[in-house]
N, C-alpha and C positions, 0 to 999 in steps of 0.2 A: 767538436762540434758536431751537432745533430743535423741532417736535411732530414727534410719535410716531402713526403712524395705528394703532391697534389695531381688529382686527377680532373678534368674538364669533360663536360659532355658537350659537345656543339650540335646546337640543335638547328637543322636547318629552318632558312630564312623561306617563307611563303614570296612569290614573286608579287610584286607590287604593281606590275603593270597587267594588263588583261590582255591577252592576245588578241590582235587584230580589232576587239571592239572598244580598244582605249579611246576615251575621248580625245579629241584634238587631235589625233593621229593623220597625218596627211598621208594619201595612198596615190599612186603613180594616175590613177585616173581622177584624180580631183586636179590636176593641173595640166596647163596647155603653155605652149610657147606663145609669150607675153605675159603671164602670171606674175603680177607683184607679188611677193611674199612680205608678210608683215613686217613694218620697220622696226628697228630696235633704237632707242635712245639712251647714251652714253653719258655721264656725266664726271667726266676722271676729274681727280682732284690731284694736289703735290703729293699729298700722303701716298695716292694711289700709285703713283709714279716712283713714288720711294720704296714701296712695296714690291710694285713690279721690278725697279732695278733689283732687290735682294733675291727674287724669286728668279730670274731670268738670268742674274748675272753681267746686266748690261749698266755698268756703272757711269757711263759716261755722263758728266756733269752738266750736259746743256739739257738733261732730263730732270733734275730737280735743284742747282745751284743757281739763281738768278743772277747773282753779280758774272758768274762763270760764263754763263749764256749770252749776257750781253757782251762781254770781253771777245766772243766770238761773232760779233754782229747780228746776234739775235735779238729782238724785242725784250724776250724773257725765257723762261723754260719752256719745251715742247714736249709732246707726248712721244712716247718710243711709237716706233712705225711697228715694232711687232706685238704691243699694246693693240692697236689699231687692227691688224692681222686677227688677234685673239678674241677681239670685237666681232670682226666678220664671222669667226668660227662658231662663236656664240648664236647670232643669228641665224645661220643655217643649222645647226644643231637643234637648237630651241623649235624649228621650222619642220627640220625631219622627222621628229621624235624619235623614240625608243627603238623604233624598228628599221627606222632609215639609216645609210651609212653613208658618212662624208670620204668620199674616195681621194678628191685632190682638192686642194684651195691654192691659189695663186694670188699675189698682188703686187703693186707697183705703187710706189709712193709719190704723190703728185704736188703734194702742197702739205706744210705744216698746220697742226693742230694745237692748241694751249690747253693747258687745266683749266677748270672752272668755267667753261663753256661746252656746251652741248655738242656731240656728235651723233650725229644720225647714221646707221646703216641701213643699207637698202640693198634688195635685191630684185633679181627679175628671170624667170625662164626664158632661156634663149634656144634650148631645143630638148625633144625629149625623145626616146627609142630605146628598144630592146636592143641589148648586147650580150652574147652568150647566156639568155636565158635572165640577165637581169634588167629590171625595170630602170633605167638610167636617164637623169635629168642633169640639163648644165644650167649652169646660172651666171648672170653677170652681177656682181655686188661691187657696192661703193660706200666711203662714207664721206658724209657731208659736215661741213662748219655751217655754222648759224647762216651764214650769208647764203648758203644753198652750194657753196663751191665743191666741188667734188675732189677730197683730197687724198684719196687712195682708192685706185682700181683693181679690182679681182676678178677672177672667175674660180666658180667650183663646179665640182662633179659630186653627184650623189646617187646613190640608189635609193628608190621608193619602195615600199609593200605593195603588192596588188591587192585587191579585193579578190581578184578570180584565178 
């Protein structure tokens, strides 16, 4: 059997992000304590829960098997807590843009969400400060169900680029 030698030339890819002039990039100087960041609405489906189970390894049946969930005293399947945490992460990383850095994200689960209902993810700046030369911002984040009940509460720490 003959082997063929294959040679590939790798071409550098030009960056798709324009430094600092990128449209939509949030800068440290743009935010103040009390600033609310744009909300994110997600509409998880049972299919998404099954896909999340496969990706995360969390196969607890309350997240995809209605009969099992009911046998555990629930009304039906519920959204994975870590999927809601991922929604929070998406909210923050979408907001901070490509030049921001998510340093920390934590949450506490306070209520259950169900598939096929909107989950609104919200955030609010609680503190901004310079630390070790970084333009640091802290936020409170939460998920809300359609009735406005906060089902997950969290905090985040980010570093934003500065204009100056």
